[in-house]
C-alpha positions as a printed Julia matrix, in Angstrom:
216×3 Matrix{Float64}:
 141.04   67.11   60.81
 140.02   64.55   63.45
 138.49   61.2    62.59
 135.18   62.24   64.11
 135.08   65.38   61.93
 135.88   63.32   58.83
 133.15   60.87   59.75
 130.47   63.57   60.1
 131.73   65.4    57.02
 131.55   62.25   54.92
 128.09   61.33   56.15
 126.74   64.83   55.44
 127.6    64.39   51.77
 125.67   61.16   51.53
 122.26   62.45   52.66
 120.47   65.51   53.92
 120.26   66.24   57.63
 117.48   64.64   59.68
 114.35   66.49   60.6
 114.01   67.89   64.13
 111.49   65.19   65.0
 113.84   62.45   63.85
 116.76   63.9    65.78
 114.69   64.25   68.96
 113.53   60.64   68.61
 117.13   59.41   68.21
 118.26   61.39   71.24
 115.48   59.9    73.35
 116.46   56.41   72.25
 120.07   57.13   73.22
 118.95   58.43   76.63
 116.96   55.26   77.26
 119.91   53.07   76.28
 122.35   54.95   78.53
 119.87   54.91   81.42
 119.58   51.12   81.2
 123.36   50.79   81.11
 123.57   53.12   84.07
 121.21   50.9    86.06
 123.26   47.84   85.12
 126.53   49.46   86.24
 125.01   50.56   89.54
 124.02   46.96   90.26
 127.54   45.78   89.36
 129.02   48.34   91.76
 126.82   46.99   94.54
 127.84   43.43   93.68
 131.57   44.22   93.76
 131.19   45.99   97.11
 129.43   42.92   98.46
 132.23   40.69   97.1
 134.91   42.87   98.71
 133.13   42.71  102.05
 132.73   38.96  101.75
 136.43   38.27  101.24
 137.84   41.08  103.34
 141.32   40.55  104.68
 140.85   36.79  104.57
 141.16   36.8   100.79
 142.84   40.1   100.21
 143.56   39.48   96.52
 139.92   38.76   95.66
 138.7    41.7    97.72
 141.09   44.12   96.0
 140.12   42.77   92.58
 136.46   43.44   93.38
 137.26   46.99   94.44
 139.19   47.6    91.21
 136.15   46.51   89.21
 133.99   48.77   91.31
 136.24   51.71   90.47
 136.03   50.99   86.72
 132.24   50.74   86.92
 132.1    54.02   88.82
 134.24   55.68   86.13
 131.84   54.45   83.46
 128.92   55.73   85.52
 130.52   59.17   85.71
 131.01   59.18   81.93
 127.4    58.16   81.38
 126.19   60.92   83.71
 128.12   63.5    81.7
 126.87   62.08   78.4
 123.28   62.07   79.6
 123.58   65.7    80.66
 124.93   66.66   77.25
 122.24   64.72   75.4
 119.5    66.17   77.6
 120.75   69.7    76.94
 120.94   69.04   73.2
 117.48   67.47   73.12
 115.89   70.38   75.04
 117.58   72.9    72.74
 116.33   71.01   69.7
 112.8    70.76   71.13
 112.77   74.48   71.86
 114.05   75.29   68.38
 111.42   73.02   66.84
 108.69   74.63   68.95
 109.82   78.11   67.99
 109.85   77.11   64.35
 106.29   75.81   64.54
 105.14   78.91   66.41
 106.72   81.25   63.86
 105.26   79.24   61.0
 101.77   79.39   62.5
 102.15   83.11   63.19
 103.15   83.57   59.55
 100.0    81.75   58.44
  97.89   83.91   60.74
  99.54   87.1    59.44
  98.79   86.08   55.86
  95.18   85.31   56.79
  94.75   88.7    58.47
  96.28   90.44   55.49
  93.91   88.62   53.14
  90.91   89.64   55.23
  91.99   93.27   55.3
  92.53   93.32   51.56
  88.9    92.31   51.09
  87.58   95.11   53.28
  86.38   98.41   51.78
  87.06  101.33   54.15
  84.24  103.39   52.61
  81.79  100.57   53.27
  83.05  100.3    56.84
  82.45  104.02   57.46
  78.94  103.77   55.98
  78.21  100.7    58.05
  79.35  102.37   61.27
  77.18  105.41   60.51
  74.17  103.17   59.92
  74.81  101.38   63.18
  75.03  104.69   65.06
  71.79  105.94   63.53
  69.96  102.72   64.35
  71.22  102.89   67.94
  69.87  106.45   68.24
  66.48  105.37   66.83
  66.36  102.44   69.21
  67.13  104.77   72.14
  64.34  107.15   71.14
  61.88  104.27   70.88
  62.97  102.98   74.28
  62.54  106.41   75.85
  59.08  106.78   74.31
  57.95  103.38   75.53
  59.28  103.9    79.06
  57.43  107.24   79.54
  53.84  106.59   80.89
  51.0   108.31   79.0
  49.56  111.43   80.71
  52.36  111.88   83.22
  53.71  114.88   81.35
  50.41  116.85   81.85
  50.85  120.23   83.56
  48.91  121.12   86.76
  48.24  124.49   88.41
  50.86  125.07   91.08
  48.52  127.14   93.31
  46.01  124.32   93.4
  48.75  121.89   94.35
  49.94  124.2    97.17
  46.41  124.58   98.5
  45.98  120.81   98.51
  49.29  120.46  100.33
  48.17  122.94  103.03
  44.94  121.01  103.51
  46.9   117.81  103.96
  49.17  119.46  106.53
  46.17  120.87  108.41
  44.56  117.42  108.47
  47.77  115.98  109.9
  47.88  118.74  112.55
  44.23  118.18  113.53
  44.83  114.49  113.81
  47.84  115.05  116.07
  45.85  117.45  118.31
  43.02  114.94  118.55
  45.47  112.26  119.6
  46.82  114.63  122.3
  43.31  115.25  123.76
  42.56  118.57  122.04
  43.25  122.17  123.11
  42.81  123.12  126.81
  39.34  124.53  127.53
  38.92  128.26  128.42
  37.54  128.77  132.0
  33.96  130.09  132.05
  34.27  132.11  135.27
  35.95  135.49  135.19
  39.38  135.83  136.69
  39.61  137.71  140.0
  40.41  141.4   139.59
  43.39  142.9   141.3
  42.43  145.47  144.02
  43.24  149.06  143.13
  45.67  150.7   145.54
  44.74  153.86  147.48
  47.66  155.8   146.05
  46.54  155.08  142.52
  43.04  156.46  143.32
  44.51  159.65  144.76
  46.68  160.12  141.65
  43.69  159.8   139.42
  41.76  162.44  141.48
  44.66  164.85  141.2
  44.8   164.38  137.43
  41.06  165.16  137.21
  41.48  168.37  139.23
  44.35  169.55  137.01
  42.31  168.87  133.92
  39.37  170.88  135.27
  41.63  173.88  136.25
  43.27  173.89  132.86
  39.94  174.05  131.14
């Protein structure tokens, strides 16, 4: 068993595990600490680069020493980046687990509340109540229909009288239109000229008279 395993195993015997809120708080504190150290190391890297540039080949030993420091700082930065990623993943997983726990707990409370409400309900009373509501809705509809129907409008009238009145109205409209058009054309008072009777027609009529007299 590794030393780290022994350390965690021994500590678990001493006290119970922390709550999710406590663990999340500790992880956030660790992230803040590592972020500050990360910023410090980045500044040191910039400083060592500036030192190496300053000495250059003129003071090769000092320049190389600065670059070696820069490399060590960069290694530490890489380790911090990996650690931060791990902590961030662990914190998000813990936050999600804590959220799910709270959601499930609240859903359990709601389920118990719904069950308690249903246990207090009487199905027979519900059916009776719904029937009463339906009957009252029907009564209300009948009252509404009665109020909305004007008095006397349902009286019956003779259809022949209505048709006669309609014809009179149509005739009045027709007379009005004719009056607007100037009325009907007047009939000429003088007689129309008669067409002259042809000579052949007169002779035919004489022949028919003679035949009639002979036959008699």
